[in-house]
N, C-alpha and C positions, 0 to 999 in steps of 0.2 A: 418282346415288350416295349413299348414307347417309352423313350427318354423322358424324365421329369425335370423339371428345374423349377425354384422359388424365387420369386421377385420380391425384394424387401421394400417395406414401406413404413419406416417409424414403427416397427413392430408389426406390421401386417404382412403376412406371407399368403399369397395366392398361387395354387398350383395348378398350371397348365400342361398339357402334353405338347411336346416339340418334334414329333414325328414329322418329317417333311415330306412323307411319300404321298402321292395321290391328292394333293391338296388342292381345293377349289378356291377361285378367286372372286371377290365381288366385284362388281363394275368401278369400284372407288378405290382399289388396290394401289394404283399408281399414285393416288393421292396420298394415300398412308405412308408410302414409301418415300415421298417428297417431302412429307412433314416429319420424317424421321421417326416414326412409330416404331415400337418394340413389337415385332409381330409374333403371333403364336398360334398353334393350332386348337381350334374349337370346332366341334361337330362336323369335321371334315373340312373347314376352311381356314384359309390364312386370314387372321384378323388381328388388328391393333389391340395390344393388352394396355399401352398407354403412351403417351408422346413425351416430349422432352420435359415439360412441366412435372410429370408424375402423377400416380394416381390419387394422392391427397388433393392437391389442387385442381385436379379435373372435377373431383367429387365436389369439394366445396365451391367451385365456380359454377356448377350446375345448380347448388343449392340458393346461390346468390345472384347469378345472372341468366346465361343461356348457353347450353352445350349442344354439339351435333354429334350425333352417334351414329355410326354405319352399321345397320342391323340387316343388311340384304341376306344375310344368311338364313333368317327366317323364312317360312315358307309361305307362299302367297296362292291362294287358289279360290277359283271361280265355281261356284255349283249353279247349275241352271236346268230349267225344263219344267213342264207344267205338273205342279204338285210337288216342287222340290221342297217347300216348306214344311209340309205333314210328313214328307219321307225323312228330312233331317232330325225332325222333333223326335224320332224314334231312336236315334243316336245320342241327342243331347236334350234334357228336359227342359227348354226354354219355350216359351210360347212365341215362336219365330213367326208363325202366320198373322199375328197381329202386331208385330213391329211396324212402326213407321219407316218409310223409305229414308235411307240413310243415318237410322240409329244403328248402333252396335250395342253387343253386350258381350260379357267375359262369359265363358261357359266351359264344360267339361264333358268330352265323350267318354263313355264308359264302355266295360266289357261285360259279359254275361253275368261273371263274379261281383260286379260292383266296382271293381279296380279302374284305375284312371287311364285310358289309352293316350290322351294328351289333354292338356287345356290350351284354350285358344280365344280368340277375339272373332265373333262373327257379325257382319254388318248386312243389313238388307239393302242391296242396290236397287233391287226393283220388284215387282209382284212375285216373279219366279226365279230371282236371281239373288244368290248371296255370295258374300265374298269372306274368306277366313284368312286368318294369320295364324299359322300353327308352329310350334317349336322346332328349331333347327335340327335337333337330334331326333325328332320324331317325323319328319318329312316323308321318308318311305312308309313307315308304319302307318301314318295317318291318311296316306293315298290310298294304300291297300285296304285300309280299313273302310274308306268312304266307298271305293271302287266296288268293293265286295257286297256293301250293304246298300249301295245305289246304281245298281247296274244299268236302270234303265234312263239314268240322267246323266247330262255333260259334267265330267269332273276335270277342270283345266288347271294345270299348274302353270303358273305365270314364270317360268324359269328366265324369262329375259328382264325381269324387272327388278329394280333396286328398291330397298326400304331405308329410308333416313329418319331420324327421330331428333326434333329440336324440343330440348328440355330444358324448363328453368323459369324462375319467375319473369323473365325480360324475353321469354320466347314470344309472348303475344306482341310484344312491342315490333319485335322483326317481322312476324308474320303480316302484322298490319300494313307494313310498306309494300309487301309483295300481293296480299289478297286480303282486302277488309272483310270480304264474305268469309274465309275460313277464320280470320281474326275474331268473329262475332260467333263461332260455334261454341256450344258448352260441351261439358265434358261427355265423351262417349257418343258424339254426334259427328258426322262427317260431311263432304261434300267433294264433287268433280269440279275441278276449277282448271283455269289455264293460268300458268305464272311464267311470265315473260315468252308468251307463245308456246309453251310447253304444257301438255295435257298431265294433270297429276290428280290423284285421290288423296284427299287430306282428312285426318281424323285428330279429334283434340283427345289425345290419350297418350300413353306411355307406360314406361315401367321403372319410373324413378320415385314416384309419390309426388313428383313436382307437376306443376301445369306444363303444357306443352303439345306438340303435335307429332303425328307420324306420317310421312309422306311417302305414297307409292309412285314411282314414276319409271319410265322406261329406262332401262340401264344406259342407252345410247347418249341420254340427256342429263344423267345423275351427276356429272362431274359439274358441268355449268351450273345446275341448280345449287349444288353445293358451294360452288365459288361465288354465287350470289349471297348466300346466307353467311358465309365466312367474311365477307367483306362489309357486312352491315353493323360492324361496330363490336359489341359485346359477345359475338358467338366464337367459341373456340371448339376444337375437335377434343373428344373423350372417347376413353376405349373401355374395353371389357371389364378391366379391374373397377372403374368408377361405375360402370353400370351394376356391377354385382354389389358392391358396397352399399349403393342407392337403394337398390331393391330389398337389400337384407334388411336396412334401417325402416325401411316403409312395410316390412313383414310381408312381403310377396313371394309366392311360391316358386321354386325353380325345378323344372321336370328333371327327374333323376336323383334330385336332392329330397325336397319334400314330397313329392308325389311321384307314384309310377303305376304300373298294373298291377301292383300289390297292396296299394293304399287306396281307400275310398274317400270319398268327397265328406264323408261324415267325420272320419278322426282326423281329416286333413283341416277341418273347419270350414268345409266350402259348401255346405248344405245351402248356403243362400244363392247358390248359382242354378237353383232348382226352383223354377217358377211356382208359386204357392199352389198354382191349379193343376200342377202334375204331381203334388205331394198326397199323402193319405188322406182321403176326404174330400181332395180337390175335385172340381168340376171335369178335369181331364185326367184324373189319377193314373199314374203309371204309364204303360205303354212305351217305354225305352228300356235298351238293353240294361241289364242289372237292377232294374226296378226291385224286383222281389228281394234281392239280397241287401240292397240299401234301405228298403223300408223295415226289414227285419233287424238290420244294425241300428236304425233310428229309434226302435221300440225298446231294444235293449241297452241302448247306450253303449258306445265303444268303452273298452278298456283303457285305450290311451288315446292322447289328443296332442295337437300340436302347439308349441309354446315358444315363446321368446325367452332370451337369458341375457343378463348383463353378467359379464365375466369380473370378479372382483380381483384379479391378478391381471399384469401386462401382457403375459403369454396369452395369444389368443387360441381359442378351441377350434378344432378342426372337425370336418365331417369324419363320422365314424366314431368319434370319442363316446366312451361309455358315460352315462350319469347314473351316479350312485346316491343313496340316500346316507344318513347318518350312520347306520349300522354297516354300510359298506355293501348293501344289496345293489344290483343291478336293476334301475326302475326306467331308464331311457336312453337314447341315443342322440347323439348331435347329428343333424343333417347339413347345416351350413354354420359357417363361422367366419369372423375376420375382425379386422379393426374398424370401429364407426369414427371416421373423420369429423363427423358432426358432434358427437358426444365426447369424443378423446379417449374412448377406451374400447376393449374388444367386446362384441356382442356374438350371439349366436341365435339359431334356431333350431328345435328337434322336437322329438315326441317323448312324453314321459306318461306314466301310469295316471290316470284321471285324478285320483287323489292328492297328486303332488302338483296339479296345474295351476293352483292358485296363486295369483300374482303376490309375490313377497316372500314364496317358498324358497329356503335355503337349501342348496343341493351341492354336489360336487361332480364336477367332470374330471376324468383322467386324462391329464395333460404330460406328455412325456413320462407316463408310468407313475405320475404323482398325482393325488387329489387336488383340485383347485376349486375354490368357491365360485358358484354360480347362483344367480337369483332369477327366478322365474319373474317376467315383468310384461306388462300390458303390450299388447301390439296394436297398432304399429308404435316401434320405439321413437320414430320422428313423426310429428303430425304431418299428414299428407294435404297438398295444396291443389287439389283438381278444381277446374273452373266450373262450377256448377250454376244452377239458375241464381241471379243476383236477388238479392232479398228484398229490394223493392218490386221485383217482377212477381213475386209469390202472393204480394197483397191482392 
């Protein structure tokens, strides 16, 4: 069994595996070591948990300024071939064939039972070419799933590419110096550009709830690009710890915690990832894996749903903790929990029986064998700041 260790951060405890065998390294590994990062194992990679300033400061710096995350452990896949859009729509219910070139969408691939194989971001690169960013822990499963269901198409895994995320309110100021074209993108749009002579694919997206960009670049040029970004003033490194606390505040799912092959998009609150045309009664109703199971679940309303919590005590609630009502009956489970640097208190996410999902509902979570008060709250806990179409452009 893997060794475990905990890292303290003003009451925050994040658990990661430290098994050192057969670890993969990203193209930026040497930069992390030089920056004195605390390295941990995540999804089979040796990745930075935090740097010398610690998780709290990295989290707050991302909210206030601009941080750089190495997310090269994520899977990058190119799908191509005549008719690939229609074929891919059978795996995820998004109107891919009508997406504008360089637009991207968040989507969910399902199995025949309606469970979630993976959640991902898909971008239309050309008429018959799509680019996918999939979860690190699901790369192998995702590739097998795609190749099994799309045997006549090209499924190319971009193992030689790095992926870096520039996140925070000042990210756009940094990007503007490197590429005004990229800086003018709106949320969930992208472009192929050259930065200092290096070909990059840039999207205005991220996993923090803040404005920002994700940059795919050949691993051979990743270090020089990061050096340019870090030399631009406000940008500082941030690790997995801050990435997790930021996404939890933003109410974003983590595969393996909030979603898996036994959880459907309906109970996870992700029905919005299904295009209206693909829903019951839509012009292109169904036609994707798990459609019958999902439609049946939508018709009867699932018994449980995903919610966020504010914890009433300083002790954080951890994944797997049972949620009980005032009579002591188990009515839910915590899927993610930690300290919120922005709010200054512990928060969590999990599933509860639907009748207990109303914001303001007072419940208890079992922490170290004792019931501790938790209150269901609105998601996201922290307002997101994605850069959408400016108000003046809507008129």
